[in-house]
C-alpha positions in Angstrom: -18.4 -82.4 -30.3 -21.8 -83.5 -31.6 -24.9 -82.8 -29.6 -25.6 -86.5 -29.4 -22.1 -87.2 -28.0 -22.4 -84.4 -25.5 -25.7 -85.7 -24.3 -24.3 -89.2 -23.9 -21.4 -87.9 -21.8 -23.8 -86.0 -19.5 -26.0 -89.1 -19.2 -22.9 -91.2 -18.3 -22.2 -88.8 -15.4 -25.9 -88.9 -14.4 -25.8 -92.7 -14.3 -22.7 -92.6 -12.1 -24.4 -90.1 -9.6 -27.5 -92.3 -9.5 -25.5 -95.4 -8.7 -23.5 -93.7 -6.0 -26.8 -92.4 -4.5 -28.3 -95.8 -4.7 -31.3 -94.8 -6.8 -31.7 -97.8 -9.2 -35.3 -97.1 -10.0 -34.5 -93.6 -11.3 -31.4 -95.0 -13.1 -33.6 -97.4 -15.0 -36.3 -94.9 -16.0 -35.1 -91.3 -16.1 -34.3 -91.4 -19.9 -37.6 -92.9 -20.8 -39.4 -90.4 -18.5 -37.6 -87.5 -20.0 -38.6 -88.6 -23.6 -42.3 -89.1 -22.5 -42.3 -85.6 -21.0 -40.8 -84.1 -24.2 -37.8 -82.6 -22.3 -35.0 -81.1 -24.4 -31.5 -82.6 -24.1 -30.4 -79.5 -22.1 -32.6 -80.7 -19.2 -30.0 -83.5 -18.6 -27.5 -80.9 -17.7 -29.8 -79.5 -15.0 -30.4 -83.0 -13.7 -26.7 -83.7 -13.5 -26.1 -80.6 -11.5 -28.9 -81.4 -9.0 -27.6 -84.9 -8.6 -24.0 -83.7 -8.1 -25.2 -81.3 -5.4 -27.1 -84.0 -3.7 -24.1 -86.4 -3.8 -21.8 -83.6 -2.4 -24.3 -82.9 0.4 -24.4 -86.5 1.3 -20.7 -86.9 1.3 -20.3 -83.9 3.6 -22.9 -85.2 6.1 -21.4 -88.7 5.9 -17.9 -87.2 6.6 -19.2 -85.2 9.6 -21.0 -88.2 11.0 -18.1 -90.6 10.6 -15.7 -87.9 12.2 -18.0 -87.7 15.2 -18.2 -91.5 15.5 -14.4 -91.8 15.3 -14.0 -89.9 18.6 -10.8 -88.2 17.7 -9.5 -86.1 20.6 -8.1 -83.6 18.0 -8.1 -83.3 14.2 -4.6 -83.6 12.7 -3.8 -83.0 9.1 -1.0 -85.0 7.6 0.3 -81.8 5.9 1.3 -80.5 9.3 3.7 -83.3 10.2 7.4 -82.2 10.2 9.1 -85.1 8.3 12.4 -83.2 8.5 12.4 -83.6 12.3 11.7 -87.4 12.0 14.0 -88.7 9.2 13.5 -92.3 10.3 9.9 -91.9 9.0 9.9 -91.8 5.2 7.3 -89.4 3.7 6.8 -91.6 0.7 5.9 -94.6 2.9 3.5 -92.5 4.9 1.9 -91.1 1.7 1.5 -94.7 0.5 -0.3 -95.7 3.7 -2.4 -92.6 3.5 -3.9 -94.0 0.3 -5.7 -96.5 2.5 -4.8 -99.8 0.8 -3.8 -101.3 4.2 -7.4 -100.7 5.4 -9.0 -102.5 2.4 -6.4 -105.3 2.9 -7.2 -105.6 6.6 -3.6 -105.1 7.6 -1.9 -103.6 10.7 0.2 -100.5 11.1 2.4 -100.2 14.1 4.1 -96.9 15.1 6.9 -97.3 17.5 8.9 -94.7 19.3 9.5 -92.6 22.4 6.7 -90.2 23.6 6.4 -87.0 21.9 7.9 -88.1 18.5 4.8 -87.6 16.4 3.2 -91.0 16.5 -0.2 -89.8 17.4 -0.1 -87.1 14.7 0.4 -89.7 12.0 -2.1 -92.0 13.7 -4.8 -89.3 13.6 -3.8 -87.5 10.5 -2.9 -89.9 7.8 -4.6 -92.9 6.2 -4.7 -94.2 9.8 -7.4 -91.7 10.7 -8.6 -88.6 8.9 -7.7 -89.7 5.4 -9.3 -93.1 5.9 -12.6 -91.4 6.9 -12.3 -89.2 3.8 -12.0 -92.3 1.8 -15.3 -93.5 3.1 -14.0 -96.0 5.9 -15.5 -96.2 9.3 -12.8 -95.4 11.9 -12.8 -95.5 15.7 -10.0 -94.0 17.8 -9.4 -95.2 21.4 -6.5 -95.3 23.8 -5.2 -98.7 24.9 -6.1 -98.0 28.5 -9.7 -97.0 27.6 -10.1 -100.1 25.5 -8.8 -102.5 28.1 -11.1 -100.8 30.7 -14.0 -101.1 28.4 -13.4 -104.8 27.9 -12.9 -105.4 31.6 -16.4 -103.9 32.3 -17.9 -105.8 29.4 -16.5 -109.1 30.9 -18.0 -108.4 34.3 -21.3 -107.8 32.5 -20.9 -110.9 30.2 -21.1 -108.9 27.0 -17.5 -109.1 25.6 -18.8 -110.6 22.3 -21.2 -107.7 21.9 -18.3 -105.2 22.3 -16.2 -107.1 19.9 -19.0 -107.1 17.4 -19.3 -103.3 17.8 -15.7 -102.8 17.1 -15.8 -105.2 14.2 -18.2 -102.8 12.5 -15.3 -100.3 12.1 -13.1 -100.8 9.1 -10.1 -99.3 11.1 -9.5 -99.1 14.9 -6.8 -96.7 15.8 -5.2 -97.5 19.3 -3.1 -95.0 20.9 -0.5 -95.3 23.8 -0.1 -99.1 24.0 2.5 -99.6 26.7 2.1 -96.3 28.6 -0.3 -97.6 31.2 0.2 -101.2 32.7 -2.8 -103.5 33.0 -3.6 -106.7 34.7 -3.2 -110.2 33.3 -6.9 -110.3 32.7 -6.8 -107.1 30.8 -3.9 -108.5 28.7 -6.0 -111.6 27.8 -8.9 -109.5 26.7 -6.7 -107.3 24.6 -5.3 -110.5 23.0 -8.9 -111.6 22.3 -9.6 -108.1 20.7 -6.6 -108.3 18.3 -7.3 -112.0 17.5 -10.9 -111.0 16.6 -9.8 -108.4 14.2 -7.0 -110.5 12.7 -7.3 -110.6 8.9 -11.0 -109.3 9.2 -10.4 -105.6 9.9 -7.5 -103.2 9.9 -5.8 -102.0 13.0 -3.3 -99.3 13.7 -1.5 -98.6 17.0 1.1 -96.5 18.6 3.4 -97.9 21.3 6.6 -96.8 23.1 7.6 -100.5 23.5 10.1 -102.3 21.3 8.8 -105.7 20.4 11.4 -107.3 22.7 9.7 -105.6 25.6 6.2 -106.8 24.9 6.4 -110.1 26.8 7.5 -108.4 30.0 4.7 -105.8 29.6 2.0 -108.4 28.9 3.3 -110.7 31.5 2.7 -113.9 29.5 5.4 -114.8 27.0 3.4 -117.5 25.2 0.4 -115.3 24.7 2.6 -112.3 23.7 4.4 -114.4 21.0 1.0 -115.5 19.6 -0.2 -111.9 19.7 2.9 -110.6 17.9 2.6 -113.3 15.3 -0.9 -112.0 14.5 -0.1 -108.3 14.5 3.1 -108.6 12.5 1.9 -111.2 9.9 0.7 -108.5 7.5 2.1 -105.4 9.1 3.7 -102.0 8.3 6.0 -100.7 11.1 7.1 -97.1 11.3 9.9 -96.4 13.8 10.0 -92.9 15.3 13.6 -92.3 16.3 13.8 -88.6 16.4 13.8 -86.2 19.3 10.6 -85.3 21.2 8.6 -82.4 19.7 8.0 -81.2 23.2 11.7 -81.2 24.1 12.6 -79.4 20.9 9.9 -76.7 21.5 10.9 -76.3 25.1 14.5 -75.7 24.0 13.5 -73.3 21.3 11.4 -71.4 23.8 14.4 -71.3 26.3 16.6 -70.0 23.4 14.2 -67.2 22.6 14.0 -66.2 26.2 17.7 -66.1 26.6 18.0 -64.0 23.5 15.4 -61.6 24.7 17.1 -61.3 28.1 20.4 -60.5 26.5 18.8 -57.9 24.2 17.3 -56.2 27.2 
């Protein structure tokens, strides 16, 4: 490789770093300044290394800041999910969602199944949570009960539009445990307003133990629920968790180990 070609390749990487770091002035002038100072071409290698280090540092701080803002109760890695225990959840489909395209497309992901089947693990660990943050998206985690309570308080204080604007700043809102705790008709209306506000503008992911046929009874207003489901399922990915509860399986395994130990003793 010629020295001139090697220099151009290094400068191409430098240009990419400067654009990512939002330094247009430096991008426009660094070559001219280097020539004026009489710097040798090898100086570009040093500059590239310094910019790469700055970019990595900013990325690390941004990840830490966005993780804190997401308010995850725990950090779940997708690699820790036992797909063999949940054959109804295809790994290929989860991996596809983890790429984050649904966030960019402002789509919805709904994870349906009984408690303890791993819905929250996927919600937190895949592109619905941790992977989305790594990709640079702003994410917020909240339980359905906490969200409804926040909206009810905001309504009493006449600041529901402000709360909706705050949530609209997040590329993805991950809502856990819809259907676990009942709420009032007023709360259901506010939740409808929340989902309507995000419809086709931002991505939403949620877990629920309710089959779609049970939603009208839970929300208490069939007309509103039909309209809500129409919005949520319009551009939606549904994952059904039909396997056994992790907690039940672990309890049975512990009981089995205990029985074996007792027989051995």
